[in-house]
N, C-alpha and C positions, 0 to 999 in steps of 0.2 A: 444630529448627529447621524450619519450614514455609518450601516453599518459595513466592515468588513469581512465580505466573506474570500478566504482561501477554498485552494481546491486539492486536494493533494494525491493527484490518480495513481495506482498502480494497478497487476495485475490479482496480489496478495491470497496468493497460491502457495501454501496458505499466509494469513498474517503470519510476524514474523515480532519478535521481542527489539529488531532492530526499528521496521517497521511503526511498532507501538511509541519505540522513542521521539520518530523523529515528528508524529502524529502529538508526542501530546505537548514534547519544544514548541509546533503549528499554535497551539491551541492555547500558548503565550502570546502571539504574535497577533495574531489575529481574536474578531470578536466571534468567529462563528465557522470551524473548518468542516469542510466536506471532504470524509473519504470519500475515494468515486474509482470502486473496483470497472473497472476501462476493462469487457471486452470485447476480446482480438478474436475472430472469426478463423484467421489459421494458425490460430493454437490451440490445443488438446489440454487443456486446466486438469489436476484433479478431482476439483471441487469446481462448482455449479454455481456458475451466479450469486445467484438466490443461495446454496450454501457461505457462501464467502460470506456476501453483505452480511446473515446472520453471523458466523463465527467475528466478524471485526466489531458486530452490534456488542459482540458478552467482551471483548477485548477491553474496549470504549466506555463500558459502562460505571457512573462516575465523573462523564467528562461532557459537562452539559451544551456547553459549545462545541461539539465531532455529532455532526449528523454523518450515514455509512447512506450510499447507492451504488447504482451498479448503469450503465451506459456502452450503449453503441452506436457507436459514433466519430463523427472528429472530439478531439476535445474540447478544442476552444470554441464550437458548437455551444456544447455543457458549461464552461465559463459566460459565453454572452447573456444564455438560459434564465441563468444560476444568479445573472447582475456579481461576479465573480469581484475581485481588482488583482487573483496574485493566483500563480499556481507553483505549492511546494513540491523542488522534490529532492527526497535525499540521497548522498550523495558519498559512498562508503571508499572509492579509489580512486582514483584521475586513471582507469582507465573508465568510469562511468561518466564522465569529464564531458568528455569529446564528442561523443553522442548526442548528453541530456544538451547540449550547450545548440550542437546541428536543431536540436528540435524546438530552445527557447528559442533561441534567434526565427525557427518560423513560425512561431507561434502571437511572437508579438508583431512578425512581418502584418500576420492575419489578424489581430486583433491589438492595433497598439497600446489602448490603457490597460492589459491585466501582464504585470511585470512575476516572473519568475525571478522565485527567491528559489536558489541551493540552502541547504541545510548537511552542514557534515556532521557521518554517523557519529558514536562515540567510540573510543578506542575500545571498548569489548562489542561490537555490535561490529568493524570491522570488515570479517571474515564474513560476514553472516550473509545469506538470500537464503528463496523458497526452498529453490535447484536442491541447498544443499539442506536440507530440512525435509527436503521430498530424499533424499537419498540415503540421509540418515536413518531413515523412521524405514524403510525399506526395507533395512538388515537387522531392523527389532535395536537399530544403536538408540541409546537415551537422548533421547530431543527435551527434556527437561529446564535447557540453558538456554534454549532455541524459541521460543512459541511464547506464548502468554497461559496460565495456568488454568481458566475459561477455557482453551479451544486444546487442552492436552490430551485428552480421552479419545478427544473427536477427529483431531489428525491421525495419533495411531489407528488406530483401526481403520481407517479409509486405508494409507498406507501399506499397511502389514497387514492389509487384507488386497490388495493390486496386487502383493504378487507373489497371495500364498501364505505366507508364514503367517507362524501358528501367533498368539499374545498371547 
């Protein structure tokens, strides 16, 4: 039987508990899930691709069918290269759907056999985004309920220092 691989792409700057929830659930649906840090040269992230990959690795420890990688290029090229059958995207709100639906249709046109699977976020994570985490951390707010415990200190140290806030 063929291994069913899914790619779960995002910037993960940083990974949140919402992302982790989607990854965990995807890992129950597919034989292998590749969490892919997509590098967008037009963005200025808070963490390097290598740092984001490492933070995700720490966060998914204990999930044997989850791998982590980084890629700069068209997502669909990576999906083809890995032999993946699906792209997993998390949806927080209706506002996410319009953009993600447009991307799914474009990807389907370019690689017809790859399906996009949308997983809705759990209600406790509906409001959560990497941008929100960064903003709260910048002002020395408590991000305990927003990021995996394994990366909490790393995220706080980077984002508080970035603004010159004492720890």
